[in-house]
C-alpha positions in Angstrom: 12.9 18.0 -11.9 10.5 15.1 -11.3 7.4 14.1 -13.0 4.7 13.4 -10.3 1.4 11.7 -10.7 -1.4 13.0 -8.5 -4.5 10.7 -8.3 -7.4 12.8 -7.1 -11.2 13.0 -7.3 -14.4 14.7 -6.4 -14.5 16.0 -2.8 -10.8 15.7 -2.2 -9.7 17.9 0.7 -9.1 21.3 -0.9 -5.8 22.2 0.8 -4.4 18.7 0.4 -5.1 18.9 -3.3 -4.4 22.5 -4.2 -1.4 23.4 -2.0 0.8 20.4 -3.0 -0.1 20.7 -6.6 0.8 24.4 -6.7 3.9 23.9 -4.5 5.3 21.1 -6.6 4.6 23.0 -9.8 6.2 26.2 -8.4 9.4 24.2 -7.6 9.6 23.1 -11.2 8.1 19.6 -11.0 5.6 18.5 -13.6 2.5 17.3 -11.8 -0.2 15.4 -13.7 -3.5 15.6 -11.9 -5.8 12.7 -13.0 -9.2 11.3 -12.0 -10.8 8.2 -13.4 -13.7 8.8 -15.7 -12.8 12.5 -16.2 -11.0 14.2 -19.1 -8.3 16.8 -19.4 -9.9 20.2 -18.7 -12.8 18.8 -16.7 -13.0 19.7 -13.0 -13.4 17.9 -9.7 -15.1 19.4 -6.7 -13.0 20.0 -3.6 -14.2 20.2 -0.1 -13.0 21.9 3.0 -13.1 20.0 6.3 -13.4 21.9 9.5 -13.5 21.0 13.2 -16.3 23.0 14.8 -16.7 21.2 18.1 -18.5 18.1 16.9 -17.3 14.6 17.2 -16.0 14.7 13.7 -15.3 17.3 11.0 -17.9 19.1 8.9 -17.6 19.4 5.2 -18.0 22.5 3.1 -17.8 22.9 -0.7 -14.4 24.1 -1.8 -13.2 25.1 -5.3 -13.3 23.5 -8.7 -9.9 22.0 -9.6 -9.1 21.5 -13.3 -7.5 18.2 -14.3 -4.5 18.4 -16.6 -3.9 14.8 -17.7 -6.0 11.8 -18.7 -6.2 9.0 -16.2 -6.5 6.3 -18.9 -3.1 7.2 -20.3 -1.0 7.0 -17.0 1.6 4.4 -16.3 3.8 4.3 -13.2 6.9 3.9 -15.4 6.3 7.5 -16.8 6.6 9.1 -13.3 9.2 9.5 -10.6 6.7 9.8 -7.7 3.1 9.4 -6.7 1.1 11.8 -4.6 -2.4 10.9 -3.1 -4.4 13.7 -1.4 -7.1 12.9 1.2 -10.6 13.9 1.8 -13.5 11.8 0.7 -12.2 10.9 -2.8 -10.0 8.0 -1.6 -13.0 6.1 -0.3 -14.4 5.6 -3.8 -11.1 5.8 -5.8 -10.0 2.6 -4.0 -12.8 0.8 -5.7 -11.2 1.4 -9.1 -8.9 -1.6 -10.0 -6.7 0.6 -12.3 -6.1 3.0 -9.4 -5.1 0.1 -7.1 -2.8 -1.4 -9.8 -1.1 2.0 -10.3 -0.4 2.3 -6.5 1.0 -1.2 -6.5 3.2 -0.4 -9.6 4.8 2.6 -7.8 5.6 0.4 -4.8 6.9 -2.4 -7.0 9.2 0.0 -8.7 10.4 1.4 -5.3 9.4 4.9 -6.3 8.5 7.6 -3.7 4.9 7.7 -2.7 3.3 10.4 -0.5 -0.2 10.5 0.9 -2.1 12.7 3.3 -4.8 11.9 5.7 -7.5 9.7 4.1 -5.1 9.1 1.1 -4.0 6.1 3.2 -7.1 4.3 2.0 -5.6 3.8 -1.4 -2.5 2.3 0.1 -4.4 -0.1 2.5 -6.6 -1.2 -0.3 -3.6 -1.9 -2.5 -2.1 -4.0 0.2 1.2 -2.2 0.3 1.4 -1.1 3.9 2.2 -4.3 5.7 5.1 -3.8 8.1 5.3 0.0 7.4 5.0 2.7 10.0 2.2 5.1 9.0 0.0 8.0 10.0 -3.4 9.2 8.7 -6.6 10.8 9.9 -7.3 8.9 13.2 -10.5 7.3 11.8 -8.3 5.4 9.3 -6.3 3.7 12.2 -8.4 0.5 12.0 -7.8 0.2 8.3 -4.0 0.6 8.7 -4.0 -2.0 11.5 -6.1 -4.4 9.5 -3.7 -4.0 6.6 -0.9 -4.9 9.0 0.7 -1.5 9.1 1.8 0.2 12.3 -0.3 3.3 13.0 1.4 6.3 14.7 -0.6 9.2 16.0 0.9 12.5 15.0 0.1 16.2 15.6 -1.1 18.5 12.8 1.5 19.2 10.2 3.8 16.4 11.2 5.1 13.7 8.7 6.5 10.3 9.0 8.7 8.4 6.4 9.2 4.7 6.0 11.6 4.0 3.2 10.2 5.9 0.2 6.8 6.3 1.7 5.9 9.7 3.2 2.7 10.2 5.2 1.6 13.6 6.3 -1.0 14.5 8.9 -2.2 18.0 8.0 -5.8 17.9 9.3 -6.4 18.8 12.9 -7.5 15.8 15.0 -10.8 16.0 16.8 -10.5 16.4 20.6 -12.7 13.2 20.9 -9.9 10.9 19.6 
């Protein structure tokens, strides 16, 4: 079974964090969930995004998710794959140079990387999407295109792969897009 690194943070989308973590663990993979500036046993706050007829989603407080590894100790060479959930956490995690360096290290080593929805923000900030075909939450389309990736609209629960990069669209798109 694989050892997977999950980079997550406060106000990550609840389902994009909890379900893959639990599913990968249930399948026998070892998943290290880390967050910069937080220790093993500390929690991050999750959020639930909902489409209620407005032009964009609303955000509700989700669960507390307990971290099981220390961010300061992680190295890409110790993992077979990287998983990046979406929600609001990628917008500030991309400001952390070690997070960006880790993302680049996974791509340099040609290891599988998966991201969901706003998780693409870590990939665009790391400069690793040029020439790749990608999907994400529709509001991330300009970032993908500025990073020279090819954005593809997808329906809910669809995925796209480009080499060892897997992108999943699990959040419903707003009817205004």
